C-alpha positions as CSV (number, residue, x, y, z in Angstrom):
1,M,47.3,-260.4,-151.9
2,S,44.5,-261.4,-154.2
3,E,41.2,-259.4,-154.5
4,R,39.3,-262.4,-153.1
5,R,41.6,-262.6,-150.1
6,R,41.2,-258.8,-149.5
7,R,37.4,-259.0,-149.6
8,T,37.4,-262.0,-147.2
9,D,39.7,-260.2,-144.8
10,R,37.4,-257.1,-144.9
11,W,34.3,-259.2,-144.3
12,R,35.9,-260.9,-141.3
13,G,37.2,-257.7,-139.9
14,P,40.4,-257.4,-137.9
15,K,41.6,-260.4,-136.0
16,K,40.7,-260.2,-132.4
17,K,43.3,-260.7,-129.7
18,R,42.6,-263.3,-127.1
19,A,41.7,-261.5,-123.9
20,P,44.0,-262.2,-121.0
21,R,42.6,-264.7,-118.5
22,P,41.0,-262.8,-115.6
23,R,42.4,-263.3,-112.2
24,I,40.1,-265.1,-109.8
25,C,42.2,-264.4,-106.7
26,R,44.4,-261.3,-106.3
27,T,47.2,-260.0,-104.2
28,E,46.7,-257.0,-101.9
29,G,50.1,-256.2,-100.5
30,D,51.3,-259.4,-98.7
31,R,47.8,-260.9,-98.8
32,L,46.4,-263.3,-101.4
33,V,42.6,-262.7,-101.4
34,F,40.2,-265.4,-102.5
35,D,36.6,-264.8,-103.6
36,A,33.5,-266.8,-102.8
37,R,34.2,-270.0,-104.7
38,V,37.6,-271.6,-104.5
39,N,37.4,-274.0,-107.5
40,A,39.8,-275.6,-109.9
41,A,40.4,-272.3,-111.8
42,T,41.1,-270.5,-108.6
43,G,43.7,-273.1,-107.7
44,L,45.5,-272.5,-110.9
45,D,45.4,-268.7,-110.4
46,A,46.6,-269.0,-106.8
47,V,49.6,-271.0,-107.9
48,R,50.4,-268.3,-110.3
49,C,50.1,-265.6,-107.7
50,L,52.3,-267.5,-105.2
51,S,54.9,-268.2,-107.8
52,E,55.0,-264.5,-108.7
53,A,55.4,-263.6,-105.0
54,K,58.3,-265.9,-104.7
55,Q,60.0,-264.4,-107.8
56,E,59.4,-260.9,-106.5
57,G,61.4,-261.9,-103.3
58,R,58.5,-261.8,-100.9
59,R,59.4,-263.5,-97.7
60,G,55.8,-264.4,-96.7
61,M,52.2,-264.3,-97.7
62,T,48.8,-264.4,-95.9
63,L,46.2,-266.5,-97.6
64,D,42.9,-264.7,-97.0
65,F,39.8,-267.0,-97.3
66,S,37.6,-264.8,-95.2
67,R,35.2,-264.2,-98.1
68,S,35.1,-267.8,-99.3
69,E,31.8,-269.7,-99.2
70,R,32.8,-272.9,-101.0
71,A,36.1,-274.6,-101.4
72,Y,36.8,-277.8,-103.4
73,P,39.6,-280.4,-103.0
74,E,40.7,-280.0,-106.6
75,A,41.6,-276.4,-105.9
76,M,42.8,-276.7,-102.3
77,M,45.2,-279.6,-103.0
78,Q,47.1,-277.5,-105.5
79,I,47.2,-274.5,-103.2
80,V,48.3,-276.4,-100.1
81,A,50.9,-278.5,-102.0
82,H,52.4,-275.4,-103.5
83,V,52.5,-273.6,-100.2
84,D,54.1,-276.7,-98.6
85,H,56.9,-276.5,-101.3
86,L,57.4,-272.8,-101.0
87,R,57.7,-273.0,-97.2
88,R,60.5,-275.5,-97.6
89,E,62.2,-272.9,-99.8
90,G,62.1,-270.3,-97.0
91,M,58.7,-268.5,-97.3
92,H,56.4,-268.0,-94.4
93,F,52.6,-268.3,-94.6
94,D,49.7,-267.2,-92.5
95,M,46.0,-267.9,-93.1
96,I,42.8,-266.0,-92.4
97,A,40.0,-268.6,-92.1
98,P,36.6,-268.3,-93.9
99,A,34.1,-266.2,-92.0
100,D,31.6,-268.9,-92.8
101,K,31.9,-271.1,-89.7
102,R,30.9,-274.3,-91.5
103,L,33.6,-273.8,-94.2
104,A,36.1,-272.8,-91.5
105,R,35.5,-276.2,-89.9
106,V,36.0,-277.9,-93.3
107,F,39.4,-276.2,-93.6
108,E,40.5,-277.6,-90.2
109,A,38.9,-281.1,-90.8
110,S,40.5,-281.4,-94.2
111,N,43.9,-280.5,-92.9
112,W,44.2,-277.6,-95.3
113,A,44.6,-275.1,-92.4
114,H,47.4,-277.2,-90.8
115,I,49.4,-277.4,-94.0
116,V,49.1,-273.7,-94.8
117,N,50.0,-272.6,-91.2
118,P,51.2,-275.5,-89.0
119,A,52.2,-273.1,-86.3
120,M,48.6,-272.0,-85.7
121,Y,46.5,-275.1,-86.7
122,D,47.0,-278.6,-85.3
123,P,46.9,-281.7,-87.6
124,S,43.3,-282.7,-88.3
125,A,41.8,-285.2,-86.0
126,Y,38.8,-285.7,-88.3
127,R,37.6,-289.3,-88.4
128,G,34.3,-288.9,-90.3
129,D,33.2,-291.0,-93.2
130,S,33.0,-288.5,-96.1
131,Q,36.6,-287.8,-96.7
132,L,40.2,-288.6,-96.0
133,P,41.9,-285.4,-94.8
134,V,45.2,-284.5,-96.5
135,R,47.8,-287.1,-95.5
136,R,51.5,-287.0,-96.2
137,F,53.2,-290.2,-97.2
138,E,57.0,-290.7,-97.5
139,T,57.5,-294.5,-97.5
140,G,55.8,-297.6,-98.8
141,S,54.3,-298.2,-95.4
142,D,52.9,-294.7,-95.3
143,Q,51.5,-295.2,-98.8
144,Q,49.8,-298.4,-97.9
145,R,48.3,-296.9,-94.8
146,V,46.7,-293.9,-96.6
147,V,45.3,-296.2,-99.3
148,D,43.8,-298.4,-96.7
149,E,42.3,-295.4,-94.9
150,A,40.9,-294.1,-98.2
151,M,39.2,-297.5,-98.9
152,E,37.6,-297.4,-95.5
153,V,36.2,-294.0,-96.2
154,A,34.7,-295.2,-99.5
155,L,33.3,-298.4,-97.8
156,H,31.8,-296.4,-94.9
157,Q,30.3,-293.7,-97.0
158,M,28.9,-295.2,-100.2
159,S,27.1,-298.3,-101.4
160,L,29.5,-299.5,-104.0
161,E,29.9,-302.4,-106.4
162,R,33.2,-304.2,-106.2
163,R,34.4,-302.9,-109.5
164,Y,34.4,-299.2,-108.3
165,L,36.2,-300.1,-105.1
166,A,38.7,-302.1,-107.1
167,G,39.2,-299.2,-109.6
168,L,39.7,-296.7,-106.7
169,E,42.2,-298.9,-105.0
170,W,44.1,-299.6,-108.2
171,A,44.3,-295.9,-109.2
172,L,45.2,-294.7,-105.8
173,N,48.0,-297.3,-105.4
174,E,49.5,-296.4,-108.8
175,I,49.4,-292.6,-108.5
176,T,50.8,-292.6,-105.0
177,D,53.5,-295.2,-105.9
178,N,54.6,-292.9,-108.8
179,V,55.5,-290.3,-106.2
180,L,57.7,-292.7,-104.3
181,N,59.4,-294.0,-107.5
182,H,59.6,-291.0,-109.8
183,A,59.1,-287.6,-108.1
184,D,62.4,-287.5,-106.1
185,A,60.5,-285.5,-103.5
186,S,62.4,-285.1,-100.3
187,H,59.2,-284.9,-98.2
188,G,57.1,-287.4,-100.1
189,G,53.6,-286.6,-101.4
190,L,50.2,-285.4,-100.2
191,V,46.9,-287.2,-100.9
192,Q,43.3,-286.3,-100.1
193,V,40.1,-288.4,-100.9
194,A,36.6,-287.1,-100.9
195,T,33.3,-288.9,-101.5
196,F,30.1,-287.4,-102.7
197,N,27.3,-289.9,-102.0
198,E,24.5,-287.6,-103.3
199,T,26.1,-287.4,-106.8
200,G,27.8,-290.8,-106.8
201,R,31.4,-289.5,-107.1
202,I,34.7,-290.4,-105.5
203,Q,37.5,-287.9,-106.0
204,F,41.2,-288.0,-105.0
205,A,44.1,-285.7,-105.5
206,V,47.8,-286.5,-105.2
207,A,50.5,-283.8,-105.2
208,D,54.2,-283.6,-104.6
209,G,56.9,-280.9,-104.6
210,G,59.4,-283.1,-106.5
211,R,61.2,-282.6,-109.8
212,G,58.1,-282.8,-112.0
213,I,57.2,-285.0,-115.0
214,Y,59.5,-283.3,-117.5
215,R,62.7,-283.8,-115.6
216,S,61.8,-287.3,-114.7
217,M,60.7,-288.4,-118.2
218,R,63.8,-286.7,-119.8
219,E,66.0,-289.4,-118.2
220,G,64.6,-292.0,-120.7
221,H,63.3,-289.6,-123.3
222,P,65.8,-286.8,-124.0
223,E,63.8,-285.7,-127.1
224,L,61.1,-284.2,-125.0
225,R,61.0,-280.4,-125.1
226,S,58.3,-279.1,-122.9
227,D,56.2,-279.9,-119.8
228,R,53.0,-280.4,-121.9
229,E,54.8,-282.9,-124.2
230,A,56.2,-284.8,-121.2
231,I,52.8,-285.0,-119.6
232,G,51.3,-286.3,-122.8
233,E,53.9,-289.1,-123.1
234,A,53.6,-290.0,-119.4
235,M,49.8,-290.5,-119.9
236,K,50.4,-293.1,-122.6
237,Q,50.3,-296.8,-121.7
238,G,53.7,-298.5,-121.5
239,V,55.7,-295.2,-121.5
240,T,58.1,-294.8,-118.6
241,R,61.3,-292.9,-117.8
242,S,63.0,-296.3,-117.2
243,P,61.9,-299.9,-117.3
244,D,64.0,-300.5,-114.2
245,V,61.6,-298.4,-112.0
246,G,58.2,-298.9,-113.8
247,Q,56.3,-300.0,-116.8
248,G,54.3,-296.8,-117.5
249,N,50.9,-298.2,-116.5
250,G,50.0,-295.9,-113.6
251,L,48.8,-292.6,-115.1
252,A,47.4,-294.4,-118.2
253,G,45.4,-296.9,-116.1
254,A,44.1,-294.2,-113.7
255,L,43.0,-292.1,-116.7
256,R,41.2,-295.0,-118.3
257,I,39.4,-295.9,-115.0
258,S,38.3,-292.3,-114.6
259,T,37.1,-291.8,-118.2
260,H,35.5,-295.2,-118.5
261,S,33.4,-294.3,-115.4
262,R,32.5,-290.9,-117.1
263,G,34.6,-289.1,-114.5
264,S,37.1,-286.3,-115.0
265,F,40.9,-286.3,-114.8
266,A,43.5,-283.6,-114.5
267,I,47.3,-283.4,-114.3
268,A,49.6,-280.4,-113.9
269,S,53.3,-280.3,-113.7
270,G,55.7,-277.4,-114.3
271,A,54.2,-275.2,-117.0
272,G,51.9,-277.8,-118.4
273,E,48.4,-278.8,-117.7
274,V,46.1,-281.4,-119.2
275,K,42.4,-281.9,-118.3
276,V,40.1,-284.7,-119.5
277,I,36.4,-284.1,-118.9
278,P,33.2,-286.0,-120.0
279,H,31.7,-284.8,-123.2
280,G,28.7,-286.4,-124.9
281,T,29.4,-290.1,-125.1
282,G,33.1,-289.7,-124.8
283,S,35.6,-287.3,-123.2
284,R,37.2,-284.0,-124.2
285,T,40.9,-283.3,-123.6
286,R,42.3,-279.8,-123.0
287,S,46.0,-279.3,-122.9
288,E,47.3,-275.8,-121.9
289,P,50.6,-274.1,-121.0
290,R,50.5,-272.2,-117.8
291,G,53.3,-269.9,-119.0
292,G,55.9,-267.8,-117.3
293,P,56.0,-268.1,-113.5
294,W,52.5,-269.7,-113.5
295,T,53.8,-273.2,-112.8
296,F,53.1,-276.0,-110.4
297,H,56.4,-277.1,-108.8
298,G,56.2,-280.9,-108.8
299,T,53.2,-282.9,-110.0
300,Y,49.5,-282.7,-109.2
301,V,47.0,-285.4,-110.3
302,F,43.2,-285.3,-109.8
303,V,41.1,-288.4,-110.5
304,E,37.3,-288.6,-110.3
305,I,35.4,-291.9,-110.5
306,R,31.7,-291.9,-111.0
307,T,29.9,-294.8,-109.3
308,D,27.0,-294.5,-111.7
309,G,29.2,-294.8,-114.8
310,P,29.7,-297.8,-117.0
311,L,33.1,-298.9,-115.5
312,D,34.4,-302.2,-116.7
313,L,37.7,-302.6,-114.8
314,E,39.3,-305.2,-117.0
315,Q,38.4,-303.2,-120.2
316,A,39.7,-300.0,-118.6
317,L,43.0,-301.7,-117.8
318,D,43.1,-303.2,-121.3
319,F,42.9,-306.9,-120.7
320,G,41.9,-308.5,-123.9
321,K,40.7,-312.1,-124.2
322,G,43.4,-312.8,-126.7
323,G,46.1,-311.1,-124.6
324,A,48.9,-312.7,-122.7
325,R,48.1,-313.7,-119.7
326,G,72.4,-319.7,-96.9
327,F,70.1,-320.2,-94.0
328,D,68.7,-323.3,-92.5
329,Y,65.4,-321.6,-92.0
330,F,64.5,-322.7,-95.5
331,D,64.1,-326.3,-94.3
332,A,61.4,-325.2,-92.0
333,L,59.5,-323.5,-94.8
334,R,59.4,-326.6,-97.1
335,G,56.5,-329.0,-97.0
336,E,56.4,-332.7,-97.2
337,D,56.7,-332.6,-100.9
338,D,59.9,-330.4,-100.6
339,D,58.1,-327.4,-102.1
340,F,57.9,-324.0,-100.5
341,S,54.4,-322.7,-99.8
342,I,53.8,-319.0,-99.3
343,R,50.5,-317.2,-98.4
344,V,51.0,-313.9,-100.2
345,A,48.5,-312.2,-98.0
346,E,50.7,-312.8,-94.9
347,E,54.0,-311.9,-96.6
348,A,53.6,-308.5,-98.2
349,V,53.0,-305.2,-96.3
350,G,50.3,-304.1,-98.8
351,F,50.0,-304.9,-102.5
352,G,50.0,-301.4,-104.0
353,S,53.7,-300.4,-104.3
354,R,56.9,-301.5,-105.9
355,E,58.6,-301.2,-102.5
356,S,56.1,-303.7,-100.9
357,G,56.8,-306.2,-103.7
358,R,60.5,-305.9,-103.5
359,G,60.9,-307.8,-100.3
360,L,58.7,-310.7,-101.4
361,R,60.6,-311.1,-104.7
362,T,63.9,-311.2,-102.8
363,K,62.6,-313.9,-100.5
364,L,61.4,-316.0,-103.5
365,S,64.8,-315.6,-105.2
366,N,66.5,-316.7,-102.0
367,M,64.3,-319.8,-101.7
368,L,64.7,-320.9,-105.3
369,G,68.5,-320.3,-105.0
370,A,68.8,-322.3,-101.8
371,E,67.0,-325.4,-103.1
372,P,67.5,-325.7,-106.8
373,Q,65.1,-328.7,-107.1
374,S,62.2,-327.2,-105.1
375,R,59.3,-325.2,-106.4
376,V,57.5,-322.2,-104.8
377,I,53.7,-322.4,-104.5
378,L,52.2,-318.9,-104.1
379,D,48.8,-319.0,-102.5
380,W,47.0,-315.7,-103.5
381,S,43.9,-316.4,-101.4
382,D,42.6,-313.2,-99.7
383,V,44.4,-311.0,-102.1
384,P,41.6,-309.4,-104.2
385,L,43.7,-306.9,-106.1
386,I,47.3,-305.8,-106.6
387,S,48.9,-302.9,-108.5
388,S,50.8,-303.3,-111.7
389,S,53.9,-302.1,-109.9
390,F,53.6,-304.9,-107.3
391,A,52.9,-307.5,-110.0
392,D,56.0,-306.4,-112.0
393,E,58.3,-306.2,-109.0
394,V,57.4,-309.7,-107.7
395,L,56.7,-311.9,-110.8
396,G,57.7,-309.8,-113.8
397,R,61.3,-309.4,-112.6
398,L,61.4,-313.0,-111.3
399,F,60.3,-314.3,-114.8
400,V,63.2,-312.5,-116.4
401,E,65.6,-313.6,-113.7
402,L,64.8,-317.3,-114.0
403,G,63.9,-317.5,-117.7
404,P,60.7,-318.9,-119.2
405,M,61.5,-322.6,-118.7
406,Q,62.7,-322.3,-115.1
407,F,59.9,-320.0,-114.1
408,S,57.2,-322.3,-115.5
409,A,58.7,-325.3,-113.8
410,R,59.5,-323.8,-110.5
411,V,56.9,-321.1,-109.7
412,R,53.2,-321.9,-109.4
413,S,50.3,-319.7,-108.3
414,V,47.0,-320.9,-106.8
415,G,43.9,-319.2,-105.4
416,M,44.1,-316.2,-107.7
417,E,41.3,-313.7,-108.5
418,Q,40.9,-313.3,-112.3
419,I,42.0,-309.7,-112.2
420,V,45.1,-310.5,-110.2
421,Q,46.0,-313.2,-112.8
422,D,45.4,-310.7,-115.6
423,L,47.7,-308.1,-113.9
424,I,50.4,-310.6,-113.3
425,D,50.2,-312.0,-116.9
426,R,50.5,-308.5,-118.3
427,A,53.4,-307.6,-116.0
428,I,55.3,-310.7,-117.1
429,V,54.7,-310.1,-120.9
430,Q,55.8,-306.4,-120.6
431,R,58.8,-307.2,-118.6
432,A,59.9,-310.0,-120.9
433,A,59.4,-307.7,-124.0
434,Q,61.5,-304.9,-122.3
435,S,64.3,-307.4,-121.5
436,L,64.4,-308.6,-125.1
437,G,64.4,-305.0,-126.4
């Protein structure tokens, strides 16, 4: 070692070891005890404690919130989703409610109490305007219902410009649809939405107990080696485990909507965690391993949209100005000009999931196959917004099925909002590129 290096090392002193992260909640026998504030860091720590308890062979735990004075959805959704998973693996859970009566009512109204201990607490009957209690969704119909309920919460609670409502609906549709298409979760997913009118924020969290992002992404990307690496790839636009089940726009689009509005975004899966928080005029990303048993089984996504932020939805979703834009019953559906006319608003059960679009595409294919000389006129009136999954399932796949010439000649859309047209154009371009690749 050179003399200069030795002098430098002496000046700097011995390298300090990073102190272990202090525990915010702690186990006392079979109790997991929470302190006054149950925040995002507490949620991570609770997952670690619960995972360790499972590894130690404990058959049950009591979650003690008696000392808690504040609890936030970002933390509680991780806790209740992890408890929900561990219960299905055979563990039993009890809960001691907060001594603070107001917070105890929040636990019941938010449905946190019911999910932790369904034997003691009934499902929430809360019908207020400030939040959508934790809801489980297992099918496309369930998903559309919870998205609709969430939009009603936002509409009743906050004075919002249309772009923020559209951003919330798009992000909610995409993240919940990811659970149905990628998580392989036997009991679907959980979603909660909270509005904070005084600070101009809308937050939602979606969690599932499925296979996690790493195992899902490895199907199409076997080169991935860690949960953090898989999360990073899943957050990129256009990256998906398989083009047959998605185009990779959901997480990327939700992230862009959140950060464009100056909100925060978090995702955890397995032993990986990524957080994106506002910083100066941009955002700061922190990616961390949870390590050892400190893992979240499945996937957890938290999205915050600020309603006082500079959200441009088309920019957030990356729409550039230079971008691409046998059964006799068929006879009754044809008009005087022999064309089929379909009001999309009356055909699909929601416009936020791939499942809801699948039935409409099947019907279009049947019509076009039954009458080779007829066209289909799709009337998009009263459809203000659709998800990328829906657009791809209906018209992206139909474009590839028919080919460019036949599609242009036989499928026509009228009455479209500009953002709906942009989403459809983008879905067609991406699906066509994937089919050629």
